[in-house]
Backbone as a printed PyTorch tensor [residue, N CA C, xyz], in Angstrom:
tensor([[[-35.9290, -37.3300,  56.5320],
         [-34.5890, -37.5370,  57.0480],
         [-34.6040, -38.7210,  58.0030]],

        [[-33.7620, -39.6640,  57.7190],
         [-33.7580, -40.8660,  58.5340],
         [-32.8150, -40.7240,  59.7190]],

        [[-33.3480, -40.8950,  60.9180],
         [-32.5590, -40.9560,  62.1520],
         [-31.5720, -39.8000,  62.3230]],

        [[-32.0070, -38.5800,  62.1050],
         [-31.1140, -37.4340,  62.2790],
         [-31.3660, -36.7780,  63.6270]],

        [[-30.3370, -36.1120,  64.1200],
         [-30.4750, -35.3930,  65.3790],
         [-31.3610, -34.1700,  65.1590]],

        [[-31.9740, -33.6500,  66.2150],
         [-32.7720, -32.4300,  66.0750],
         [-31.9580, -31.2710,  65.4970]],

        [[-30.6760, -31.1670,  65.8470],
         [-29.8520, -30.0840,  65.3110],
         [-29.6750, -30.2350,  63.7970]],

        [[-29.3770, -31.4380,  63.3330],
         [-29.2400, -31.6560,  61.8900],
         [-30.5560, -31.3320,  61.1870]],

        [[-31.6720, -31.7560,  61.7470],
         [-32.9770, -31.4790,  61.1450],
         [-33.2460, -29.9760,  61.0620]],

        [[-32.9110, -29.2320,  62.1120],
         [-33.1610, -27.7880,  62.0820],
         [-32.2290, -27.0990,  61.0890]],

        [[-30.9970, -27.5820,  60.9500],
         [-30.0650, -27.0220,  59.9630],
         [-30.6090, -27.2360,  58.5540]],

        [[-31.1060, -28.4340,  58.2720],
         [-31.6860, -28.7180,  56.9550],
         [-32.8730, -27.7900,  56.6920]],

        [[-33.7260, -27.5800,  57.6820],
         [-34.8620, -26.6590,  57.5080],
         [-34.3760, -25.2550,  57.1960]],

        [[-33.3310, -24.8160,  57.8820],
         [-32.7760, -23.4850,  57.6230],
         [-32.2460, -23.3530,  56.2060]],

        [[-31.6100, -24.4040,  55.7110],
         [-31.1150, -24.3940,  54.3280],
         [-32.2850, -24.3360,  53.3580]],

        [[-33.2670, -25.1880,  53.5880],
         [-34.4220, -25.2410,  52.6840],
         [-35.2240, -23.9400,  52.6970]],

        [[-35.2670, -23.2630,  53.8360],
         [-36.0090, -22.0040,  53.9470],
         [-35.5180, -20.9700,  52.9260]],

        [[-34.2280, -20.9870,  52.6240],
         [-33.6470, -20.0200,  51.6810],
         [-33.2560, -20.6850,  50.3680]],

        [[-33.8860, -21.8310,  50.0990],
         [-33.7590, -22.5350,  48.8260],
         [-32.3500, -23.0300,  48.5130]],

        [[-31.6010, -23.3970,  49.5720],
         [-30.3420, -24.0970,  49.3460],
         [-30.6480, -25.4430,  48.6950]],

        [[-29.7460, -25.9320,  47.8550],
         [-30.0210, -27.1340,  47.0620],
         [-28.9530, -28.1950,  47.3040]],

        [[-29.2270, -29.3750,  46.7550],
         [-28.2690, -30.4800,  46.7860],
         [-27.7340, -30.7240,  48.2050]],

        [[-28.6500, -30.8330,  49.1530],
         [-28.2600, -31.0520,  50.5520],
         [-27.8120, -32.5010,  50.7340]],

        [[-26.6360, -32.6520,  51.3130],
         [-26.1130, -33.9750,  51.6520],
         [-25.7300, -33.9790,  53.1200]],

        [[-26.1480, -35.0260,  53.8210],
         [-25.7500, -35.2200,  55.2120],
         [-24.7420, -36.3630,  55.2180]],

        [[-23.5600, -36.0780,  55.7270],
         [-22.5310, -37.1100,  55.8620],
         [-22.4680, -37.5160,  57.3310]],

        [[-22.7350, -38.7820,  57.6030],
         [-22.6630, -39.3080,  58.9620],
         [-21.2320, -39.7920,  59.1940]],

        [[-20.5180, -39.0740,  60.0360],
         [-19.1180, -39.3830,  60.3350],
         [-18.9630, -39.9770,  61.7340]],

        [[-20.0660, -40.3120,  62.3770],
         [-20.0450, -40.6930,  63.7890],
         [-19.1960, -41.9340,  64.0690]],

        [[-19.0040, -42.7840,  63.0970],
         [-18.2200, -44.0040,  63.3030],
         [-16.7520, -43.8350,  62.8880]],

        [[-16.3620, -42.6210,  62.4870],
         [-14.9820, -42.3570,  62.0550],
         [-14.2600, -41.6260,  63.1880]],

        [[-13.3370, -42.2990,  63.8160],
         [-12.6720, -41.7740,  65.0190],
         [-11.9740, -40.4450,  64.7660]],

        [[-11.3480, -40.2700,  63.6030],
         [-10.5590, -39.0690,  63.3250],
         [-11.3810, -37.9050,  62.7740]],

        [[-12.6730, -38.0880,  62.5930],
         [-13.5160, -37.0380,  62.0090],
         [-13.6490, -35.8450,  62.9590]],

        [[-13.7120, -34.6430,  62.4090],
         [-13.8140, -33.4460,  63.2500],
         [-15.2050, -33.1950,  63.8320]],

        [[-16.2110, -33.9380,  63.3670],
         [-17.5890, -33.7760,  63.8460],
         [-18.3270, -35.0870,  63.5910]],

        [[-19.5170, -35.1980,  64.1950],
         [-20.3310, -36.4010,  63.9680],
         [-21.0610, -36.3410,  62.6240]],

        [[-21.4160, -35.1260,  62.1930],
         [-22.1230, -34.9510,  60.9220],
         [-21.5760, -33.7370,  60.1790]],

        [[-21.5360, -33.8370,  58.8590],
         [-21.3800, -32.6880,  57.9690],
         [-22.7310, -32.5120,  57.2850]],

        [[-23.1950, -31.2800,  57.1810],
         [-24.3570, -30.9660,  56.3540],
         [-23.8320, -30.0320,  55.2730]],

        [[-23.9750, -30.4540,  54.0180],
         [-23.3740, -29.7610,  52.8840],
         [-24.4910, -29.3390,  51.9350]],

        [[-24.4030, -28.1150,  51.4110],
         [-25.4050, -27.6790,  50.4340],
         [-24.7720, -26.7300,  49.4230]],

        [[-25.5240, -26.4850,  48.3680],
         [-25.0940, -25.6030,  47.2880],
         [-26.0720, -24.4390,  47.1660]],

        [[-25.5060, -23.2520,  46.9200],
         [-26.2930, -22.0430,  46.6790],
         [-25.8540, -21.4300,  45.3560]],

        [[-26.7330, -20.6540,  44.7470],
         [-26.4650, -20.1060,  43.4320],
         [-25.5720, -18.8830,  43.3920]],

        [[-25.3660, -18.2350,  44.5250],
         [-24.5880, -16.9920,  44.5390],
         [-24.0280, -16.7580,  45.9380]],

        [[-23.0030, -15.9010,  46.0540],
         [-22.5130, -15.5460,  47.3820],
         [-23.6070, -14.9270,  48.2680]],

        [[-24.5170, -14.1770,  47.6690],
         [-25.6050, -13.5770,  48.4420],
         [-26.5150, -14.6530,  49.0340]],

        [[-26.7780, -15.6940,  48.2540],
         [-27.6090, -16.7840,  48.7700],
         [-26.8490, -17.5690,  49.8430]],

        [[-25.5370, -17.7310,  49.6900],
         [-24.7310, -18.3820,  50.7220],
         [-24.9110, -17.6480,  52.0460]],

        [[-24.8280, -16.3140,  52.0050],
         [-25.0200, -15.4900,  53.2080],
         [-26.4120, -15.6880,  53.7930]],

        [[-27.4310, -15.6620,  52.9330],
         [-28.8120, -15.8130,  53.4050],
         [-29.0300, -17.1840,  54.0390]],

        [[-28.4770, -18.2230,  53.4390],
         [-28.6140, -19.5690,  53.9980],
         [-27.8950, -19.6570,  55.3370]],

        [[-26.7040, -19.0860,  55.4310],
         [-25.9730, -19.1120,  56.7070],
         [-26.7800, -18.4300,  57.8060]],

        [[-27.3760, -17.2920,  57.4900],
         [-28.2060, -16.5900,  58.4770],
         [-29.4220, -17.4300,  58.8700]],

        [[-30.0340, -18.0890,  57.8950],
         [-31.2120, -18.9060,  58.1560],
         [-30.8600, -20.1230,  59.0160]],

        [[-29.7440, -20.7660,  58.7250],
         [-29.3000, -21.9140,  59.5280],
         [-29.0820, -21.4660,  60.9710]],

        [[-28.4190, -20.3360,  61.1300],
         [-28.1460, -19.8110,  62.4730],
         [-29.4540, -19.5600,  63.2270]],

        [[-30.4240, -18.9760,  62.5340],
         [-31.7300, -18.6670,  63.1370],
         [-32.4920, -19.9370,  63.5190]],

        [[-32.5700, -20.9130,  62.6100],
         [-33.3110, -22.1490,  62.8810],
         [-32.6720, -22.9430,  64.0120]],

        [[-31.3410, -23.0590,  64.0050],
         [-30.6650, -23.8480,  65.0420],
         [-30.8610, -23.2130,  66.4150]],

        [[-30.8510, -21.8900,  66.4660],
         [-31.0600, -21.2050,  67.7390],
         [-32.5080, -21.3460,  68.2000]],

        [[-33.4460, -21.1000,  67.2870],
         [-34.8680, -21.1320,  67.6310],
         [-35.3280, -22.5390,  68.0120]],

        [[-34.9080, -23.5520,  67.2360],
         [-35.4270, -24.9030,  67.4480],
         [-34.6190, -25.7290,  68.4460]],

        [[-33.3170, -25.4280,  68.5950],
         [-32.4610, -26.2840,  69.4370],
         [-31.6710, -25.5110,  70.4870]],

        [[-31.7650, -24.1880,  70.4610],
         [-30.9980, -23.3910,  71.4080],
         [-29.4990, -23.4590,  71.1590]],

        [[-29.1050, -23.7800,  69.9260],
         [-27.6910, -23.9500,  69.5810],
         [-27.1780, -22.7530,  68.7840]],

        [[-25.9570, -22.3440,  69.1290],
         [-25.2540, -21.2920,  68.3910],
         [-23.9570, -21.8840,  67.8510]],

        [[-23.5170, -21.4480,  66.6710],
         [-22.2390, -21.9570,  66.1780],
         [-21.0890, -21.4100,  67.0240]],

        [[-20.0900, -22.2550,  67.2800],
         [-18.9270, -21.7750,  68.0220],
         [-18.0140, -20.9690,  67.1110]],

        [[-18.1130, -21.1870,  65.8040],
         [-17.3200, -20.4260,  64.8440],
         [-18.0190, -20.4370,  63.4900]],

        [[-17.8200, -19.3520,  62.7420],
         [-18.2930, -19.2600,  61.3650],
         [-17.1230, -18.7210,  60.5490]],

        [[-16.7520, -19.4330,  59.4910],
         [-15.6410, -19.0000,  58.6390],
         [-16.1240, -18.8320,  57.2050]],

        [[-15.5220, -17.8920,  56.4910],
         [-15.7910, -17.7380,  55.0660],
         [-16.7850, -16.6780,  54.6940]],

        [[-17.2810, -15.9270,  55.6490],
         [-18.3060, -14.9330,  55.3240],
         [-17.7540, -13.7830,  54.4820]],

        [[-16.4300, -13.5690,  54.5070],
         [-15.8440, -12.4620,  53.7690],
         [-16.1270, -12.5580,  52.2660]],

        [[-15.8780, -13.7460,  51.6910],
         [-16.1150, -13.8890,  50.2510],
         [-17.3740, -14.6850,  49.9420]],

        [[-17.8870, -15.4270,  50.9190],
         [-19.1520, -16.1730,  50.8170],
         [-19.1850, -17.1420,  49.6320]],

        [[-18.0310, -17.7310,  49.3080],
         [-17.9970, -18.8050,  48.3190],
         [-18.1190, -20.1560,  49.0090]],

        [[-17.6670, -20.1960,  50.2560],
         [-17.7880, -21.3730,  51.1130],
         [-17.8630, -20.8670,  52.5490]],

        [[-18.9980, -21.0310,  53.1710],
         [-19.1470, -20.6760,  54.5840],
         [-19.2190, -21.9770,  55.3760]],

        [[-18.3800, -22.0650,  56.3990],
         [-18.3810, -23.2280,  57.2900],
         [-18.8540, -22.7690,  58.6610]],

        [[-19.8060, -23.5060,  59.2230],
         [-20.3690, -23.1920,  60.5380],
         [-20.1210, -24.3780,  61.4560]],

        [[-19.4910, -24.1280,  62.5960],
         [-19.1040, -25.1950,  63.5190],
         [-20.0680, -25.2230,  64.7020]],

        [[-20.8520, -26.2900,  64.7650],
         [-21.7610, -26.5080,  65.8890],
         [-21.2370, -27.6070,  66.8160]],

        [[-19.9400, -27.8770,  66.7650],
         [-19.3450, -28.9100,  67.6140],
         [-19.5610, -30.2920,  67.0420]],

        [[-20.7380, -30.8460,  67.2200],
         [-21.0220, -32.1810,  66.6950],
         [-21.4430, -32.1510,  65.2250]],

        [[-21.7910, -30.9540,  64.7300],
         [-22.2370, -30.8040,  63.3430],
         [-21.4720, -29.6490,  62.7000]],

        [[-20.9310, -29.9110,  61.5060],
         [-20.3050, -28.8660,  60.6950],
         [-21.2040, -28.6270,  59.4910]],

        [[-21.5160, -27.3630,  59.2280],
         [-22.3470, -26.9930,  58.0890],
         [-21.4380, -26.3590,  57.0410]],

        [[-21.5540, -26.8180,  55.8000],
         [-20.7460, -26.2960,  54.7000],
         [-21.6900, -25.7950,  53.6200]],

        [[-21.6470, -24.5050,  53.3490],
         [-22.5390, -23.8620,  52.3870],
         [-21.6600, -23.3400,  51.2500]],

        [[-21.8590, -23.8720,  50.0530],
         [-20.9730, -23.6030,  48.9210],
         [-21.6930, -22.9480,  47.7480]],

        [[-20.9320, -22.1980,  46.9320],
         [-21.3440, -21.9320,  45.5570],
         [-20.8980, -23.1590,  44.7560]],

        [[-21.4730, -23.4090,  43.5670],
         [-21.2070, -24.6640,  42.8510],
         [-19.7200, -24.9540,  42.5770]],

        [[-18.9600, -23.9900,  42.0960],
         [-17.5540, -24.2520,  41.7580],
         [-16.7480, -24.6710,  42.9850]],

        [[-16.9850, -24.0210,  44.1110],
         [-16.2520, -24.3550,  45.3340],
         [-16.6400, -25.7500,  45.8180]],

        [[-17.9290, -26.0870,  45.7290],
         [-18.3420, -27.4340,  46.1640],
         [-17.6920, -28.5040,  45.3010]],

        [[-17.6800, -28.2760,  43.9990],
         [-17.0420, -29.2430,  43.1040],
         [-15.5510, -29.3730,  43.4100]],

        [[-14.8990, -28.2520,  43.6700],
         [-13.4580, -28.2520,  43.9210],
         [-13.0960, -29.0120,  45.2000]],

        [[-13.7930, -28.7350,  46.3010],
         [-13.4390, -29.3440,  47.5810],
         [-13.9940, -30.7520,  47.7640]],

        [[-15.1240, -31.0620,  47.1260],
         [-15.6780, -32.4130,  47.0990],
         [-15.7040, -33.0780,  48.4840]],

        [[-16.2480, -32.3670,  49.4720],
         [-16.2300, -32.8520,  50.8530],
         [-16.9370, -34.1870,  51.0460]],

        [[-17.9580, -34.4450,  50.2290],
         [-18.6900, -35.7050,  50.3790],
         [-17.7560, -36.9060,  50.2500]],

        [[-16.7270, -36.7590,  49.4510],
         [-15.8500, -37.8960,  49.1870],
         [-14.5110, -37.8000,  49.9110]],

        [[-14.3500, -36.7730,  50.7180],
         [-13.1450, -36.6380,  51.5350],
         [-13.0850, -37.7570,  52.5740]],

        [[-14.2440, -38.1040,  53.1000],
         [-14.3540, -39.1800,  54.0820],
         [-15.0150, -40.3550,  53.3790]],

        [[-14.2150, -41.2070,  52.7660],
         [-14.7370, -42.2840,  51.9190],
         [-15.7040, -43.2190,  52.6290]],

        [[-15.4930, -43.4360,  53.9340],
         [-16.3620, -44.3870,  54.6230],
         [-17.5240, -43.7290,  55.3520]],

        [[-17.7760, -42.4550,  55.0670],
         [-18.9400, -41.7800,  55.6450],
         [-20.2080, -42.2940,  54.9670]],

        [[-21.2820, -42.3600,  55.7460],
         [-22.5820, -42.7140,  55.1810],
         [-23.2300, -41.4180,  54.7000]],

        [[-23.6080, -41.3780,  53.4320],
         [-24.1800, -40.1690,  52.8420],
         [-25.6750, -40.3060,  52.6610]],

        [[-26.3720, -39.2160,  52.9670],
         [-27.8130, -39.1670,  52.7410],
         [-28.1030, -37.8840,  51.9700]],

        [[-28.6500, -38.0270,  50.7690],
         [-29.0410, -36.8760,  49.9700],
         [-30.4770, -36.5040,  50.2860]],

        [[-30.7090, -35.2230,  50.5150],
         [-32.0530, -34.7090,  50.8080],
         [-32.6010, -34.1210,  49.5110]],

        [[-33.7690, -34.5730,  49.0560],
         [-34.3260, -34.0340,  47.8120],
         [-34.6000, -32.5320,  47.9050]],

        [[-34.3400, -31.8230,  46.8080],
         [-34.6640, -30.4030,  46.7490],
         [-36.1780, -30.2440,  46.8700]],

        [[-36.6140, -29.1440,  47.4800],
         [-38.0490, -28.9450,  47.6930],
         [-38.8000, -28.6080,  46.4200]],

        [[-38.1320, -28.0190,  45.4410],
         [-38.8690, -27.6620,  44.2110],
         [-38.2930, -28.3000,  42.9770]]])
């Protein structure tokens, strides 16, 4: 990961720990109207994996950075869970929801970094 904050790095580790895939980091720091400095987006194969990844991200961010999300939305159906860490928003999707919302391209001038899957 090139030039990422410790929080972004710990979030990526949490995703990878539970085999989240297709991780993309969107750097929004130069976009004045953006709701956060970074989006971390990933795909999971099932709602159960979405839940497991969300729990893992929460654990890694707390253990490695002392950070807790100020809000978590979407746990009811677990098709898209959004975790708000203030400067970083984490978006954990099942494939259909990720394709539908296409967050990577919502902010056209964001710098995108794709993280290779571990396996």
